[in-house]
N, C-alpha and C positions, 0 to 999 in steps of 0.2 A: 362488470368491470373486466372480466376475463373471458376470452372466447372458448378456452378449452375446458372440458370437464375436470373436476378435481382428481379423478383417477389418473389423469395424465397432465400434471401441472406444467404450465408454460414457464420455463426458467430463463427464457431469452430476455435481453435488455438492450437498450440503445444508449451509448454514451458519446456525447459530442457528435451526434450524427452517424456514429459507427455502430452497426448492429452486431451484437454478440449472440452466439447460439446458447450460451450459458453465462452465468455471472462470475465464474471463477477466473482469476487472472494470475498467471505466474508472476510472482514478485521479482523485481530486478535483483540480479546478483546470484540467484540460486543455481541456474544452469548456464551462466555465462552468455556468450553471443554465438556459440557454435550453431550453425544452421541445423545440423542434425539433432542436437539436443533440444533446440527450440521446437523442432518438428515433433520430437517425441512427446514433449509437454502437450502440444496441440492434439496429437493422436490419443493422449491419455485423458482428454476431456476438458482442457482449458479453453475458455472462450476467447481469451487473448493472452499473449505472452509478452513479457517485458524483458528486453535484452539487458545485459549488464551495463552499468553506467560507463560511458566513455568520456574522456577529457580531451582538451585541445592537443595536448602532447602526451606521449606514452608515460605510464606510471608503472614502476616495479611493484608497488605495494609494500606492506610491512613484512619484516622477516618473521619466520615461524618461532613459536607457535602462534597461529592467527585465529583459530576457532576451536571450540569444544562444546560438547553437550554436558551441561553441569547438573542435569537431573530435573530441572524445572524449565528448561528451554535451552537456547543456544546463546553463546557469547562469542562475538567475532570482531576482529579488527583487521580486515583484509587490506584496507588502505587503498581501495579503488584501483587494483591492478588492471591495466588495459593497454592495448597497443596504440592508443591515440585515435582521434576521430577519423583521420584519413584512412587508416587501416580498417577501422570499424565500419566504414561506409560499405566496403565490399562485402563484409560478413552480413551486414543488415540486408543488403540487396539480395544476397543469396537466400537468406532466411525468408524474406518477403515472398520470393518466388516459390519456396517450398510450402508456405502457409496459405497462399492464395487458393489453391485447389481445395483446401480443407475448410475454407470459410472462417479462418481464425485470424484475428487482427494482430499485427505486430506493433508493439510500443517501443520506440527507441528511448534511451535514457541518456541525458547529458549532465555534466557538472563542470564547473569552471571556477577560476579564482576571481574573475571580474565580470561585470555585467556585459561588457563588450565581448568577452570570450564566450559567455553563455550564448549570446546571439549568433556568433560565428559558428559555434558548435551545432546549434539547432539548424542553421541554414545548411550546414554541411550534411548532417544526417538526413535532412529532408529529401536530399537527392536519392536516397536509397528506397524511398517509397513507403515509409512506415504509415500506419493509419493514425497514430498519435505520437506525440513527443512528450516525455516526462522530464521535467527539470528537477534534478536532485539538488535542492538547495539546503539539504538538511542532514548530510552524512556526518555522523558524530565521530568518525574514526580518523578524520584528517583535520580536525579543528585546530590542533596544535600547530599544524603547518600553515593553515590559511587564516587563522584568527577566528573571529566570530562568524557563525553561519549566517547566510542570507536569510534563513528561516527564523532568525532570532528577532527580527523586527518587521513590522508591517511595511514600513517605508522601503526597506531593502528588498523584501519579497516582491513588493509591487513593482519596483524598478526592474528586477529581472523579468517579471511577467511582461511588462510593456516592451522590453527589448526583444523577447522571444516572439511576441505577436507582430512586431515590426519586421522581424527577420524571416518569418515563414508563414505560409497559409495553412500548414498542418495544425490541427487542433492541439492545444498545449495543456498538459496537466502539470500542476505544481505540487511537489512532494514536501509535506510539512513535517516539522519536528515536534515530538511530544513535550520536550523539556523547555517550554516557554511559558511565561506567566499567563498569557491570554491568547490561546490558539484561535478563538473565534474572531478576534479583531484582525489577525493576520489572514484568516480565510476571507473575511470581508474585503480586505485590501487587495488581495490577488483577484478576487471576482471583479472588483471595480476597475482593476487594471486590464481586464480582458481575458482572464484565465477561462478555459473551456471546461475545466474540471480540477479536482483536487485528489491527490493520493494521501491518505492519512492512515497510518503514520510511518515514519522511519523508525529505526531501532532506538532504544533508550540507553543512554550511556550507563555503563556499570563496570565493575571490576571484581575479579576473583583473586584471592590470595592463597598461596600454598602454605599450609600450616607448618610443615617441616622446615622449609627454607625461610619463610616469612616474606617471600617475594611475590609480586604479581605473577599470575599464571601466564598471561599473554605477554609476548615480547613488547607490545605497544603499551603495556600496563592496563589501559582502559579499552573497552570495546563496546559494541552495541548489543543490547539484550533483545532477543526475539523469541518466538515460541510461546508456550503457555503462560509464562510469567508476564508477557506483554499484553495479554488480552484485556484485562480490566482497564489498563491505561488507554489502549486503542479504542475500546468501546466508549469510554468517557470523551475522548477527543472527537470521535465521529459524531457522537450525540451533540456535542457543543457546536461543531462545524455545521452539521445539518440544520440546526436551529438558526444559524446565522446567515446562511447563503442558499441560493437556489440552484447553483451549478452542481453537477453530479459529483459524488464522492466514491472513490475506490477505498473501501475500508480494509486495512491491512494490519495484521498483528495478532498472532496467537490463534489463527483459524486452523484447527486440526481435524475437525469433524463437521458433519452436516449441521449439527445443532449449533456449533460455533458460528457457522455461516448464517443461520437463522437469527442469531443474536446480533450479528453485525448489521444485517439488513434491517432488523427491527430498530437499531440505533439510528438508521437513516442512510446507510450505504446503498448505492445503486449496484455496484459490483463488489466482489470480495477478493482481496489479494491472498494468495497462498504461497508461503515460502518454506518455513521450517517443517511443515507437514511433509514436504518432499523428502526431507532427511529422516524424519521419524517413521513415516508410513511407506516410503519408497515412491517410485515413479508412478505407481497406480493411485497416488493420493488424490488426484483430480477425479478419477472415476469413482473412488470410494466416497469422497465428500459429496460429489454431485448426486450419487445414488442415495446417500443418506439424506440429503436435502430434499430430493424428490419424494422419498418415502415419508419424511416428516410432513411435507405439504399434503400428500395424499391422506395421511392419517388425520390431519386437521382440516381436511376438505378445503384446502387452499388451492385455487385455480391458477394463480400467477403470483409472482413475488410482490407486485404492487399492493396486494392485499395486506401484506405484513410489513411493508417498508415504512419506517418511521413510527412504529408503534410506541416507542418510548416518548414520543412527543404528543401522543393523543391523550385526551382526557379519559380518566377511568370510567368504565361502564358499570352500571349496576349500583346497588346500594353499598354504602360504606359499612364496615363491620359495626354491628350493633353494640358490641361489648369491647370497646377499646381498652387497652391496658391502663391501669390507674396511673395518674400523674404522681411522680415521687414528691414527697412533702417538701424536699429542698427546692423544688421548682415552684411550688405554690406559696412558699413562705410560711406555711403552717408548721407548728412545732409538734 
């Protein structure tokens, strides 16, 4: 299956026709859209970098405090601050020029209030030359302003997907939300609408309260949970999505180590999004995680990531335990 010997595992992957030197992808919003910062992520080992989400018109975002480390991950309510799509195009074009010699893909990210605005924003950023466009239909921090997320229903998610595909030839990724009843059905809907891939997942809505004042810690009251606390939710979502669709998935949420990346790939992810790790482990997070992933593969004689991808969906190998635990009497009806 793999061309390279296990001593030098092949960590490359191809998503929507775009070849990445490694599976790690800078998640949107971590380092903004500054060309210099996106280049730093690339030089640190990212196979692709996602710019901060831009919107049709400028957004100031929410007032401070907007983010904090609460010990089990991060909670943020930035509110999508950005200069607007027209200003963003110039930044994206400059970033694309910096990334091209490094062989690292640029992913533009767009969000909007209407389907028509999503299409217009995608068409605009396409002019900057990104390898992929991610549609952020699932940001939990502006829901009070915009109403229900497009990611909340299969029909709405599919409508945005069709609009993006009609507006640009750049491959499109749809970023889904974890706080929905049936994420697999939404994934199927966007695949049927033409999505080239899925990013799963966005942050999970949450809130922290200050015990002394009795008030929410964030000015926006609620925010999005990311980091270690999000990983079990992200793994479940990726597992369910991978079982439902054939398009590639960027698994994002709580990946802080190489072993976390192994778990995400085992759940069915093609690539692995990295966000909070940049905060907790510094800008060398990509190098550290990729080195840990490569070391794990070498120890386990894994020649390429395809060998472990989707292991949660494979039937168990070998004999089942010969001495299973006894069934409680209340389950058998015996007294």
